[in-house]
Short mmCIF file of the C-alpha atoms (twelve columns), coordinates in Angstrom:
data_MODEL
# 
_entry.id   MODEL 
# 
loop_
_atom_site.group_PDB 
_atom_site.id 
_atom_site.type_symbol 
_atom_site.label_atom_id 
_atom_site.label_alt_id 
_atom_site.label_comp_id 
_atom_site.label_asym_id 
_atom_site.label_seq_id 
_atom_site.Cartn_x 
_atom_site.Cartn_y 
_atom_site.Cartn_z 
_atom_site.pdbx_PDB_model_num 
ATOM 1   C CA . MET A 1   82.323  115.643 90.085  1 
ATOM 2   C CA . LEU A 2   84.657  112.738 90.417  1 
ATOM 3   C CA . ILE A 3   87.472  114.511 92.440  1 
ATOM 4   C CA . SER A 4   87.022  118.368 93.606  1 
ATOM 5   C CA . VAL A 5   90.430  119.337 95.614  1 
ATOM 6   C CA . ASN A 6   89.707  122.866 97.557  1 
ATOM 7   C CA . ASN A 7   93.156  124.567 99.067  1 
ATOM 8   C CA . LEU A 8   94.899  121.325 98.778  1 
ATOM 9   C CA . LYS A 9   98.954  121.047 100.819 1 
ATOM 10  C CA . LYS A 10  101.133 118.891 101.602 1 
ATOM 11  C CA . ASP A 11  104.068 119.992 104.015 1 
ATOM 12  C CA . PHE A 12  107.387 117.423 104.728 1 
ATOM 13  C CA . ILE A 13  108.533 117.572 107.865 1 
ATOM 14  C CA . ASN A 14  112.164 116.669 108.376 1 
ATOM 15  C CA . ASP A 15  114.641 116.794 111.382 1 
ATOM 16  C CA . ASP A 16  111.942 120.117 112.595 1 
ATOM 17  C CA . VAL A 17  112.390 121.382 108.998 1 
ATOM 18  C CA . ILE A 18  108.813 121.712 107.012 1 
ATOM 19  C CA . THR A 19  109.033 121.676 103.256 1 
ATOM 20  C CA . SER A 20  105.939 122.877 101.476 1 
ATOM 21  C CA . VAL A 21  105.249 121.084 98.617  1 
ATOM 22  C CA . LEU A 22  101.792 121.518 97.410  1 
ATOM 23  C CA . LYS A 23  100.792 125.245 98.391  1 
ATOM 24  C CA . GLY A 24  96.941  125.278 98.321  1 
ATOM 25  C CA . LEU A 25  95.711  123.722 95.138  1 
ATOM 26  C CA . THR A 26  92.279  124.009 94.049  1 
ATOM 27  C CA . PHE A 27  90.706  122.338 90.657  1 
ATOM 28  C CA . ASP A 28  87.650  119.430 89.986  1 
ATOM 29  C CA . ILE A 29  87.962  116.473 87.284  1 
ATOM 30  C CA . LYS A 30  84.664  115.625 86.307  1 
ATOM 31  C CA . LYS A 31  84.046  111.618 85.199  1 
ATOM 32  C CA . GLY A 32  85.284  110.983 81.283  1 
ATOM 33  C CA . GLU A 33  87.880  113.951 81.542  1 
ATOM 34  C CA . PHE A 34  91.317  113.401 80.007  1 
ATOM 35  C CA . VAL A 35  93.373  115.917 82.075  1 
ATOM 36  C CA . SER A 36  97.239  115.879 81.950  1 
ATOM 37  C CA . ILE A 37  99.514  117.546 84.976  1 
ATOM 38  C CA . MET A 38  102.641 118.998 83.993  1 
ATOM 39  C CA . GLY A 39  105.133 120.725 85.678  1 
ATOM 40  C CA . PRO A 40  109.315 120.088 85.900  1 
ATOM 41  C CA . SER A 41  111.140 117.742 88.720  1 
ATOM 42  C CA . GLY A 42  110.278 118.976 91.783  1 
ATOM 43  C CA . SER A 43  106.928 120.900 91.016  1 
ATOM 44  C CA . GLY A 44  104.525 118.771 92.643  1 
ATOM 45  C CA . LYS A 45  103.005 117.080 90.456  1 
ATOM 46  C CA . SER A 46  104.227 113.371 91.960  1 
ATOM 47  C CA . THR A 47  103.058 114.209 94.993  1 
ATOM 48  C CA . LEU A 48  99.737  115.658 93.926  1 
ATOM 49  C CA . MET A 49  99.081  111.824 91.922  1 
ATOM 50  C CA . HIS A 50  99.736  110.278 95.097  1 
ATOM 51  C CA . ILE A 51  97.318  111.934 97.296  1 
ATOM 52  C CA . LEU A 52  94.607  111.873 94.270  1 
ATOM 53  C CA . SER A 53  95.283  107.592 93.965  1 
ATOM 54  C CA . PHE A 54  95.053  107.300 97.849  1 
ATOM 55  C CA . LEU A 55  98.353  107.063 98.244  1 
ATOM 56  C CA . ASP A 56  99.295  109.358 100.447 1 
ATOM 57  C CA . LYS A 57  96.802  111.962 102.805 1 
ATOM 58  C CA . PRO A 58  97.388  116.043 102.166 1 
ATOM 59  C CA . THR A 59  98.775  117.869 105.195 1 
ATOM 60  C CA . GLY A 60  95.737  120.500 104.788 1 
ATOM 61  C CA . GLY A 61  92.805  121.475 102.322 1 
ATOM 62  C CA . ILE A 62  89.864  119.325 101.091 1 
ATOM 63  C CA . TYR A 63  89.854  115.772 98.596  1 
ATOM 64  C CA . ASN A 64  86.592  114.855 97.821  1 
ATOM 65  C CA . PHE A 65  86.490  111.617 95.629  1 
ATOM 66  C CA . GLU A 66  82.853  110.850 94.770  1 
ATOM 67  C CA . ASP A 67  81.477  113.241 97.009  1 
ATOM 68  C CA . ARG A 68  83.365  111.390 99.326  1 
ATOM 69  C CA . ASP A 69  85.834  113.493 102.260 1 
ATOM 70  C CA . VAL A 70  89.353  111.733 101.368 1 
ATOM 71  C CA . SER A 71  90.965  112.718 104.589 1 
ATOM 72  C CA . LYS A 72  88.117  110.952 107.112 1 
ATOM 73  C CA . LEU A 73  88.934  107.343 105.700 1 
ATOM 74  C CA . ASN A 74  91.292  104.894 107.374 1 
ATOM 75  C CA . ASP A 75  93.437  103.199 106.078 1 
ATOM 76  C CA . ASP A 76  91.651  100.430 105.374 1 
ATOM 77  C CA . GLU A 77  89.480  102.375 103.926 1 
ATOM 78  C CA . LEU A 78  92.220  104.120 101.795 1 
ATOM 79  C CA . ALA A 79  93.693  100.718 100.395 1 
ATOM 80  C CA . GLU A 80  90.137  99.552  99.382  1 
ATOM 81  C CA . MET A 81  89.691  102.644 97.505  1 
ATOM 82  C CA . ARG A 82  92.972  102.266 95.731  1 
ATOM 83  C CA . SER A 83  92.013  98.715  94.802  1 
ATOM 84  C CA . ASN A 84  88.489  99.906  93.384  1 
ATOM 85  C CA . LYS A 85  88.592  103.053 91.944  1 
ATOM 86  C CA . VAL A 86  91.733  103.457 90.710  1 
ATOM 87  C CA . GLY A 87  94.471  101.559 88.329  1 
ATOM 88  C CA . PHE A 88  97.929  102.650 87.786  1 
ATOM 89  C CA . ILE A 89  100.649 103.065 84.717  1 
ATOM 90  C CA . PHE A 90  103.841 103.819 85.860  1 
ATOM 91  C CA . GLN A 91  107.379 104.958 84.120  1 
ATOM 92  C CA . SER A 92  108.869 101.600 84.951  1 
ATOM 93  C CA . PHE A 93  105.873 99.424  84.629  1 
ATOM 94  C CA . ASN A 94  106.387 97.227  87.546  1 
ATOM 95  C CA . LEU A 95  106.314 94.115  86.383  1 
ATOM 96  C CA . LEU A 96  107.087 90.922  88.087  1 
ATOM 97  C CA . ASN A 97  109.531 89.363  85.882  1 
ATOM 98  C CA . ARG A 98  108.967 85.756  87.899  1 
ATOM 99  C CA . SER A 99  105.298 85.529  86.938  1 
ATOM 100 C CA . SER A 100 104.238 85.568  82.992  1 
ATOM 101 C CA . VAL A 101 102.101 88.357  80.959  1 
ATOM 102 C CA . LEU A 102 99.023  87.059  81.773  1 
ATOM 103 C CA . GLU A 103 99.773  86.329  85.938  1 
ATOM 104 C CA . ASN A 104 100.888 90.118  85.769  1 
ATOM 105 C CA . VAL A 105 97.485  91.430  84.890  1 
ATOM 106 C CA . MET A 106 95.636  89.032  87.154  1 
ATOM 107 C CA . LEU A 107 97.238  89.970  89.976  1 
ATOM 108 C CA . PRO A 108 94.595  93.189  91.277  1 
ATOM 109 C CA . LEU A 109 92.110  90.520  91.402  1 
ATOM 110 C CA . VAL A 110 94.239  88.509  93.531  1 
ATOM 111 C CA . TYR A 111 92.632  89.522  96.479  1 
ATOM 112 C CA . THR A 112 89.015  89.545  95.396  1 
ATOM 113 C CA . ASP A 113 86.239  87.236  95.075  1 
ATOM 114 C CA . THR A 114 86.826  86.917  91.206  1 
ATOM 115 C CA . SER A 115 87.285  83.312  90.622  1 
ATOM 116 C CA . ALA A 116 90.002  81.786  89.201  1 
ATOM 117 C CA . GLU A 117 87.924  80.844  85.665  1 
ATOM 118 C CA . GLU A 118 86.717  84.847  85.830  1 
ATOM 119 C CA . ARG A 119 90.167  86.363  86.481  1 
ATOM 120 C CA . VAL A 120 91.998  84.694  83.055  1 
ATOM 121 C CA . LYS A 121 89.147  85.424  80.995  1 
ATOM 122 C CA . LYS A 122 89.171  89.143  82.254  1 
ATOM 123 C CA . ALA A 123 92.893  89.242  81.849  1 
ATOM 124 C CA . LYS A 124 92.842  87.333  78.320  1 
ATOM 125 C CA . ASN A 125 89.989  90.242  77.139  1 
ATOM 126 C CA . LEU A 126 92.456  93.186  78.335  1 
ATOM 127 C CA . LEU A 127 95.299  91.384  76.456  1 
ATOM 128 C CA . GLU A 128 93.742  91.377  73.669  1 
ATOM 129 C CA . ARG A 129 92.643  95.020  73.416  1 
ATOM 130 C CA . VAL A 130 95.821  95.566  74.007  1 
ATOM 131 C CA . GLY A 131 96.995  93.693  71.094  1 
ATOM 132 C CA . LEU A 132 99.116  90.799  73.204  1 
ATOM 133 C CA . SER A 133 97.208  87.997  73.209  1 
ATOM 134 C CA . HIS A 134 99.652  86.586  70.989  1 
ATOM 135 C CA . ARG A 135 102.342 87.280  74.625  1 
ATOM 136 C CA . LEU A 136 100.065 85.549  77.542  1 
ATOM 137 C CA . ASN A 137 102.929 83.399  78.516  1 
ATOM 138 C CA . TYR A 138 106.390 85.283  78.147  1 
ATOM 139 C CA . SER A 139 108.079 86.527  80.695  1 
ATOM 140 C CA . PRO A 140 107.736 90.794  80.729  1 
ATOM 141 C CA . ASN A 141 111.484 90.127  80.690  1 
ATOM 142 C CA . LYS A 142 111.256 89.070  77.089  1 
ATOM 143 C CA . LEU A 143 109.241 91.769  76.212  1 
ATOM 144 C CA . SER A 144 109.888 95.254  74.239  1 
ATOM 145 C CA . GLY A 145 109.264 98.685  76.545  1 
ATOM 146 C CA . GLY A 146 106.233 99.677  74.204  1 
ATOM 147 C CA . GLU A 147 104.701 95.870  75.021  1 
ATOM 148 C CA . LYS A 148 105.589 95.958  78.825  1 
ATOM 149 C CA . GLN A 149 103.379 99.519  79.117  1 
ATOM 150 C CA . ARG A 150 100.609 98.030  77.239  1 
ATOM 151 C CA . VAL A 151 100.743 94.814  80.059  1 
ATOM 152 C CA . ALA A 152 101.117 97.769  82.474  1 
ATOM 153 C CA . ILE A 153 97.807  99.113  81.047  1 
ATOM 154 C CA . ALA A 154 95.939  95.955  80.596  1 
ATOM 155 C CA . ARG A 155 96.778  95.500  84.392  1 
ATOM 156 C CA . ALA A 156 95.375  98.965  85.394  1 
ATOM 157 C CA . LEU A 157 91.966  98.112  83.755  1 
ATOM 158 C CA . ILE A 158 91.896  94.715  85.220  1 
ATOM 159 C CA . ASN A 159 89.385  95.861  88.132  1 
ATOM 160 C CA . ASN A 160 87.310  98.821  86.013  1 
ATOM 161 C CA . PRO A 161 88.533  101.385 87.989  1 
ATOM 162 C CA . GLU A 162 86.749  104.659 87.984  1 
ATOM 163 C CA . VAL A 163 89.927  106.678 87.411  1 
ATOM 164 C CA . ILE A 164 93.453  105.414 85.195  1 
ATOM 165 C CA . PHE A 165 96.723  107.634 86.744  1 
ATOM 166 C CA . ALA A 166 99.739  107.504 84.045  1 
ATOM 167 C CA . ASP A 167 102.670 108.636 85.770  1 
ATOM 168 C CA . GLU A 168 105.150 109.609 82.869  1 
ATOM 169 C CA . PRO A 169 104.069 106.415 80.885  1 
ATOM 170 C CA . THR A 170 105.672 107.084 78.071  1 
ATOM 171 C CA . GLY A 171 109.035 107.990 79.764  1 
ATOM 172 C CA . ASN A 172 111.043 104.424 79.129  1 
ATOM 173 C CA . LEU A 173 109.995 104.373 75.399  1 
ATOM 174 C CA . ASP A 174 111.162 105.289 71.509  1 
ATOM 175 C CA . SER A 175 108.613 107.396 70.115  1 
ATOM 176 C CA . LYS A 176 107.046 104.686 68.307  1 
ATOM 177 C CA . SER A 177 106.295 102.991 71.316  1 
ATOM 178 C CA . GLY A 178 105.324 105.647 73.194  1 
ATOM 179 C CA . ALA A 179 102.669 106.724 70.421  1 
ATOM 180 C CA . GLN A 180 101.025 103.076 70.355  1 
ATOM 181 C CA . VAL A 181 100.417 103.752 74.381  1 
ATOM 182 C CA . MET A 182 99.053  107.128 74.206  1 
ATOM 183 C CA . LYS A 183 96.822  105.893 71.195  1 
ATOM 184 C CA . ILE A 184 95.763  103.275 73.582  1 
ATOM 185 C CA . LEU A 185 94.773  106.073 76.067  1 
ATOM 186 C CA . GLN A 186 93.564  108.183 73.948  1 
ATOM 187 C CA . ASP A 187 90.746  105.275 72.918  1 
ATOM 188 C CA . LEU A 188 90.383  104.571 76.850  1 
ATOM 189 C CA . ASN A 189 89.012  108.005 77.556  1 
ATOM 190 C CA . ASP A 190 86.888  108.020 73.925  1 
ATOM 191 C CA . ASN A 191 85.339  104.860 75.656  1 
ATOM 192 C CA . GLY A 192 84.304  107.132 79.111  1 
ATOM 193 C CA . HIS A 193 87.732  106.125 80.635  1 
ATOM 194 C CA . THR A 194 88.977  108.947 83.490  1 
ATOM 195 C CA . ILE A 195 92.502  109.570 82.654  1 
ATOM 196 C CA . ILE A 196 95.164  111.755 84.899  1 
ATOM 197 C CA . LEU A 197 98.260  111.708 82.947  1 
ATOM 198 C CA . VAL A 198 101.298 112.988 84.751  1 
ATOM 199 C CA . THR A 199 104.512 114.653 82.528  1 
ATOM 200 C CA . HIS A 200 107.185 116.907 82.181  1 
ATOM 201 C CA . GLU A 201 106.675 117.105 78.308  1 
ATOM 202 C CA . LYS A 202 104.459 119.900 76.836  1 
ATOM 203 C CA . SER A 203 103.822 117.226 73.508  1 
ATOM 204 C CA . THR A 204 103.202 114.455 75.969  1 
ATOM 205 C CA . ALA A 205 100.220 116.828 77.619  1 
ATOM 206 C CA . GLU A 206 98.657  118.307 74.803  1 
ATOM 207 C CA . HIS A 207 97.556  113.936 74.030  1 
ATOM 208 C CA . ALA A 208 94.664  115.306 77.006  1 
ATOM 209 C CA . GLY A 209 91.888  117.113 76.754  1 
ATOM 210 C CA . ARG A 210 93.039  119.852 79.518  1 
ATOM 211 C CA . ILE A 211 96.413  120.464 81.340  1 
ATOM 212 C CA . ILE A 212 97.193  121.944 85.254  1 
ATOM 213 C CA . SER A 213 100.483 123.337 84.402  1 
ATOM 214 C CA . ILE A 214 102.107 122.991 88.215  1 
ATOM 215 C CA . LYS A 215 105.315 124.897 89.521  1 
ATOM 216 C CA . ASP A 216 106.682 125.325 92.965  1 
ATOM 217 C CA . GLY A 217 103.608 123.689 94.052  1 
ATOM 218 C CA . ALA A 218 101.028 126.071 92.510  1 
ATOM 219 C CA . ILE A 219 98.837  125.920 89.676  1 
ATOM 220 C CA . LEU A 220 100.105 128.114 86.862  1 
ATOM 221 C CA . GLU A 221 97.244  127.858 84.568  1 
ATOM 222 C CA . ASP A 222 94.598  125.479 84.353  1 
ATOM 223 C CA . VAL A 223 93.493  125.072 80.462  1 
ATOM 224 C CA . LYS A 224 91.533  123.605 77.971  1 
ATOM 225 C CA . VAL A 225 93.943  121.956 75.013  1 
ATOM 226 C CA . ALA A 226 93.340  123.849 71.615  1 
ATOM 227 C CA . GLN A 227 94.830  121.400 69.351  1 
ATOM 228 C CA . ARG A 228 94.987  118.324 70.958  1 
ATOM 229 C CA . GLN A 229 97.812  115.497 69.884  1 
ATOM 230 C CA . ARG A 230 96.052  112.650 68.512  1 
ATOM 231 C CA . ALA A 231 98.121  109.317 68.277  1 
ATOM 232 C CA . ASN A 232 98.720  107.242 65.356  1 
ATOM 233 C CA . GLY A 233 98.010  103.679 65.487  1 
ATOM 234 C CA . ASP A 234 95.110  101.512 66.337  1 
ATOM 235 C CA . MET A 235 96.399  99.053  68.993  1 
ATOM 236 C CA . LEU A 236 93.219  99.305  71.024  1 
ATOM 237 C CA . ASN A 237 90.409  96.937  70.424  1 
ATOM 238 C CA . LYS A 238 87.301  98.687  70.985  1 
# 
C-alpha cells in the first residue's frame, strides 16, 4: 500500500486552547489511484494534505508511506521524502518571477546530484509534454494563469515523484484553462501517476476516480466516482 492512514488526528494548541482539526481519519490509497479530498473551508482537508505530503506531523494515529511509519522520521528524513517522493501543484502557482520558465522547472533539482546538462534536458522534456516548449525563456509574469499552472505541473514532475499533490489547482483559472489542467492530471494518472487532489468543488473532485469527503475533521464518505468527469483537450504528449 502506498499510503495507509489509521485514526489520524491533528490538534492545534494556542494559549492552552486545543482545537481538534482532524478527528481520527482512516483510509488507504493505492499506487496509481486518483483521489480527491473534498470539503468546505475549515473542514481539515488542507491540514490533511500537509500531513500526507510531509509538511506537518499528526498529533495522533498512524501514517505509513510505502510501509514506513512517518511519525518516526526526523526533520531531515521528512525533507528528503518531500524532495524525492512528492510533487506539489498549488492554487497560487508559487513560481519565481525573476527566474525563467525553464529555471522554475529545474528548481527542485538544485540540491540533487543531477548535472546541469541533465537538469536542462529533463526540464525541456517536461515543458514540451505540457505544451510549453515555446515559453522556455519567458518569465512567469508574462504567462497566462493556465500556462503558469502547466509550468507548475512540469516542476512537480521533475523528480519523478510517487505522488502529486494538487491543492485547488484550478482555483485561479478560467474554465478553459482549468479543463486543460484537469486533462493533464488525468493523463498523468492514466500513465500511472498517483494523484491526490484537494478541492471544495464537487465538479472538480469528480475528475478523480474516488472522493474522500471531509467535514469538521471527519470523513463523511469515501466512495468511487460513478460517473467520472473527463476533461477535454490533449495537452499532455505521452
